[in-house]
C-alpha positions as CSV (number, residue, x, y, z in Angstrom):
1,M,0.0,0.0,0.0
2,A,1.2,3.5,-0.9
3,E,2.5,5.8,1.8
4,V,1.6,9.5,1.6
5,V,4.8,11.3,2.5
6,S,6.7,14.4,1.6
7,L,8.7,14.6,-1.7
8,R,12.0,14.8,0.3
9,E,11.1,11.7,2.3
10,A,9.9,9.8,-0.8
11,V,13.1,10.4,-2.8
12,A,15.3,9.6,0.2
13,E,13.5,6.3,0.7
14,L,13.1,5.2,-2.9
15,V,16.1,6.5,-5.0
16,H,19.6,5.2,-4.3
17,D,23.0,5.8,-5.9
18,G,23.4,3.4,-8.9
19,D,19.7,2.8,-9.4
20,T,18.0,2.6,-12.8
21,V,15.3,5.2,-12.7
22,A,12.5,6.2,-15.1
23,L,10.8,9.6,-14.7
24,E,8.0,9.3,-17.3
25,G,5.6,11.7,-18.9
26,F,5.0,12.4,-22.6
27,T,4.8,16.2,-23.0
28,H,2.3,16.1,-20.1
29,L,2.6,15.4,-16.4
30,I,6.4,15.3,-16.5
31,P,7.7,14.8,-12.9
32,V,10.1,17.7,-12.9
33,A,9.9,18.5,-9.1
34,A,10.9,14.9,-8.4
35,G,13.9,15.1,-10.7
36,Q,15.1,18.3,-9.1
37,E,14.7,16.7,-5.6
38,I,16.9,13.9,-6.8
39,I,19.5,16.5,-7.8
40,R,19.2,18.2,-4.4
41,Q,19.8,14.9,-2.6
42,G,23.0,14.4,-4.6
43,R,22.2,11.0,-6.2
44,R,25.0,9.7,-8.4
45,G,25.6,6.9,-10.9
46,L,22.0,6.7,-12.0
47,T,20.9,5.0,-15.2
48,L,18.1,7.3,-16.4
49,V,15.4,5.8,-18.6
50,R,12.8,7.6,-20.7
51,L,11.2,7.6,-24.1
52,T,11.6,11.3,-24.6
53,P,14.1,12.9,-22.2
54,D,13.7,16.7,-22.1
55,I,14.9,19.5,-19.9
56,V,14.6,17.7,-16.5
57,Y,17.0,15.0,-17.7
58,D,19.2,17.7,-19.1
59,Q,19.3,19.2,-15.6
60,M,19.9,15.9,-13.9
61,I,22.7,15.1,-16.3
62,G,24.3,18.5,-15.9
63,A,24.1,18.1,-12.1
64,G,26.2,14.9,-12.4
65,C,23.4,12.5,-11.4
66,A,23.6,10.1,-14.4
67,R,26.2,7.7,-15.7
68,K,23.9,6.3,-18.5
69,L,20.8,7.3,-20.5
70,V,18.5,4.8,-22.1
71,F,16.1,6.6,-24.5
72,S,14.5,6.9,-28.0
73,W,14.6,10.7,-28.5
74,G,16.1,13.6,-26.6
75,G,15.6,17.3,-27.0
76,N,14.1,20.6,-25.7
77,P,10.7,20.3,-27.4
78,G,10.0,23.1,-29.8
79,V,13.4,24.7,-29.1
80,G,16.4,22.6,-29.9
81,S,19.0,20.4,-28.3
82,L,19.7,19.4,-24.7
83,H,23.1,21.1,-24.2
84,R,24.0,19.5,-20.9
85,F,23.3,16.1,-22.4
86,R,25.5,16.9,-25.4
87,D,28.3,18.2,-23.2
88,A,28.3,15.0,-21.2
89,V,28.4,12.8,-24.2
90,Q,30.9,14.8,-26.2
91,N,33.2,16.1,-23.5
92,G,32.5,14.0,-20.4
93,W,31.3,17.1,-18.4
94,P,30.5,16.9,-15.5
95,V,30.9,13.1,-15.8
96,P,31.0,10.8,-18.9
97,L,27.6,9.7,-20.0
98,E,26.9,6.3,-21.7
99,I,23.9,6.2,-24.1
100,E,21.7,3.4,-25.2
101,E,19.4,4.4,-28.1
102,H,16.1,2.7,-29.2
103,S,13.1,3.5,-31.3
104,H,9.9,4.8,-29.6
105,A,8.2,1.5,-30.4
106,G,11.1,-0.5,-29.0
107,M,11.2,1.5,-25.7
108,A,7.4,1.3,-25.3
109,N,7.6,-2.5,-25.8
110,R,10.4,-2.7,-23.2
111,Y,8.1,-0.9,-20.7
112,V,5.2,-3.2,-21.5
113,A,7.4,-6.3,-21.0
114,A,8.6,-5.1,-17.7
115,A,5.1,-4.3,-16.5
116,S,3.9,-7.7,-17.7
117,G,6.7,-9.6,-15.9
118,L,8.1,-10.9,-19.2
119,P,11.8,-11.1,-20.1
120,F,11.4,-9.5,-23.5
121,A,8.9,-8.1,-26.1
122,V,8.7,-8.8,-29.8
123,L,8.0,-6.4,-32.6
124,R,8.6,-5.6,-36.2
125,G,11.1,-2.9,-36.0
126,Y,14.8,-1.7,-36.2
127,V,15.0,-3.1,-39.8
128,G,17.6,-1.2,-41.8
129,T,19.2,0.4,-38.7
130,D,22.6,-0.3,-37.1
131,L,21.0,-0.3,-33.6
132,V,20.8,-4.1,-33.5
133,A,24.5,-4.5,-34.1
134,H,25.4,-2.0,-31.4
135,T,22.8,-2.6,-28.7
136,P,22.9,-5.7,-26.6
137,T,19.2,-5.3,-25.5
138,I,18.0,-5.7,-29.1
139,R,18.2,-9.1,-30.8
140,P,16.7,-10.8,-33.9
141,I,14.3,-13.6,-33.2
142,T,12.7,-16.2,-35.4
143,C,9.0,-16.8,-35.0
144,P,8.5,-20.5,-34.1
145,F,5.1,-20.5,-36.0
146,T,5.8,-18.7,-39.2
147,G,9.6,-18.5,-39.5
148,E,9.5,-14.7,-39.8
149,V,12.5,-12.9,-38.4
150,L,11.3,-10.4,-35.8
151,T,13.0,-8.2,-33.3
152,A,13.2,-8.9,-29.5
153,V,13.8,-6.2,-27.0
154,Q,14.8,-6.9,-23.4
155,A,12.4,-5.8,-20.7
156,L,13.5,-2.8,-18.8
157,D,15.0,-3.5,-15.4
158,L,13.7,-0.6,-13.4
159,D,14.6,0.0,-9.7
160,V,12.3,3.1,-9.5
161,G,9.4,4.4,-11.7
162,I,8.4,8.0,-11.0
163,V,5.3,9.7,-12.5
164,H,3.3,12.9,-11.9
165,A,-0.5,12.7,-11.7
166,Q,-3.4,15.1,-11.1
167,R,-4.6,13.6,-7.8
168,A,-4.5,10.8,-5.3
169,D,-6.8,9.8,-2.4
170,R,-5.6,9.4,1.2
171,E,-5.2,5.6,0.7
172,G,-2.7,6.2,-2.1
173,N,-4.8,5.4,-5.2
174,V,-3.5,7.7,-8.0
175,Q,-5.7,9.2,-10.7
176,L,-4.4,10.7,-14.0
177,W,-6.0,11.7,-17.3
178,G,-5.1,13.4,-20.5
179,I,-2.0,12.3,-22.5
180,T,-0.6,9.4,-20.3
181,G,2.3,7.9,-22.3
182,V,3.8,4.9,-20.5
183,Q,3.2,6.1,-16.9
184,K,1.3,3.0,-16.0
185,E,4.0,0.7,-17.3
186,A,6.7,2.7,-15.6
187,V,5.0,2.1,-12.3
188,L,4.0,-1.5,-12.8
189,G,7.4,-2.4,-14.2
190,A,9.5,-1.0,-11.4
191,R,10.5,-2.5,-8.0
192,R,9.6,0.8,-6.3
193,S,7.5,3.7,-7.5
194,L,6.7,7.3,-6.6
195,A,3.7,9.3,-7.8
196,T,3.8,13.1,-7.2
197,V,0.3,14.6,-7.5
198,E,-1.2,18.0,-7.7
199,E,-3.5,17.3,-4.7
200,V,-4.5,14.6,-2.3
201,V,-8.3,14.4,-1.9
202,D,-10.7,12.4,0.3
203,Q,-12.3,10.7,-2.6
204,L,-11.4,10.3,-6.3
205,Q,-14.3,11.4,-8.5
206,P,-14.8,9.7,-11.9
207,K,-13.2,11.4,-14.8
208,P,-13.8,10.6,-18.5
209,G,-10.7,8.7,-19.8
210,A,-9.0,8.7,-16.4
211,M,-6.6,6.0,-15.4
212,V,-6.3,4.8,-11.7
213,L,-3.1,3.3,-10.3
214,P,-4.3,1.3,-7.3
215,S,-2.5,1.9,-4.0
216,W,-0.9,-1.5,-4.0
217,T,1.0,-0.6,-7.2
218,V,2.6,2.5,-5.8
219,S,5.3,2.7,-3.1
220,C,4.9,6.4,-2.2
221,V,2.6,9.4,-3.0
222,A,3.8,13.0,-2.5
223,E,1.5,16.0,-2.8
224,V,3.5,18.5,-5.0
225,P,1.3,21.2,-6.5
226,G,2.9,22.4,-9.7
227,G,5.2,19.3,-9.7
228,A,5.0,19.0,-13.5
229,H,6.0,22.6,-14.3
230,P,7.1,23.7,-16.8
231,S,5.2,20.9,-18.6
232,Y,1.4,21.0,-18.1
233,A,-1.1,19.2,-16.0
234,Q,-4.4,18.9,-17.7
235,G,-7.1,20.6,-15.6
236,Y,-4.6,22.4,-13.5
237,Y,-2.2,24.6,-15.5
238,E,-0.8,25.0,-19.0
239,R,2.7,24.4,-20.5
240,D,5.1,27.2,-19.7
241,N,6.6,27.8,-23.1
242,D,8.8,30.7,-21.9
243,Y,10.6,28.4,-19.5
244,Y,11.5,26.0,-22.3
245,R,12.8,28.9,-24.4
246,A,14.7,30.3,-21.5
247,W,16.4,27.0,-20.8
248,D,18.3,27.0,-24.1
249,P,20.8,29.8,-23.3
250,I,21.2,28.6,-19.7
251,S,22.0,25.0,-20.8
252,R,24.4,26.1,-23.5
253,D,26.9,27.6,-21.0
254,R,28.5,25.7,-18.1
255,D,28.8,28.8,-15.9
256,A,25.3,29.9,-16.6
257,F,24.0,26.4,-15.8
258,T,26.1,26.1,-12.7
259,E,24.7,29.4,-11.5
260,W,21.1,28.3,-12.3
261,L,21.6,25.0,-10.5
262,S,23.0,26.7,-7.4
263,T,20.3,29.4,-7.1
264,Q,17.2,27.6,-8.5
265,V,17.6,24.0,-7.3
266,L,20.3,23.5,-4.7
267,A,19.5,26.6,-2.7
268,S,15.8,25.8,-2.6
269,K,13.8,23.3,-0.6
270,A,11.7,20.5,-2.0
271,A,8.3,21.6,-3.2
272,T,6.7,19.8,-0.3
């Protein structure tokens, strides 16, 4: 059953040095506050996993939290590159970063396999790419029924899955709606999980198209209003496009980034 705790307590309990951690959200409900709390707590040697790493992963990489990134696309959406990510790959600053690249479909299938308790997933994909030759978690496999050569992708091995949602009740049942990406699979496929939410309520009201993660699937819930900012939380606030644009010059320069990190993250307390 999920515990309702502070964000600081949740990260301290769930995220350890060397863990494989997924902070999932597809343009919407991105758990930014949780990522910044991981930075504040000084976690190191993390393998970060996400379909579409954006600026919160750029921040975590620049802060020296990560040793490896497993992903299928990375960028500052609508703006450009992730410059802290590029600096780590190209120059090893602040620490070298290993990368493992997949397709969107491959990553989604890896999440589904993990959530299903299966060792791998099978898809038609990666044909004509060099990823199979360079990625040990991708292998050709022959269908035992038709003889067709398909592609197998290894299930993700997640220590921690972190998501943001609109609300939870006091028993730890978590409700989210709108664009949901692979949040459900990130929680179900991880050994431990954290859901930050906009609010904790006495009772969850039905919502068209909503998904509920039962309390028994979630390790900790933390009430963090605005915890997805600068991404958006449907029904609560819109995307802060100015923040994404402002991130580009900050992330391009090591000194500007270091100053931002010191004043905006390390000097502040957890959102809750």
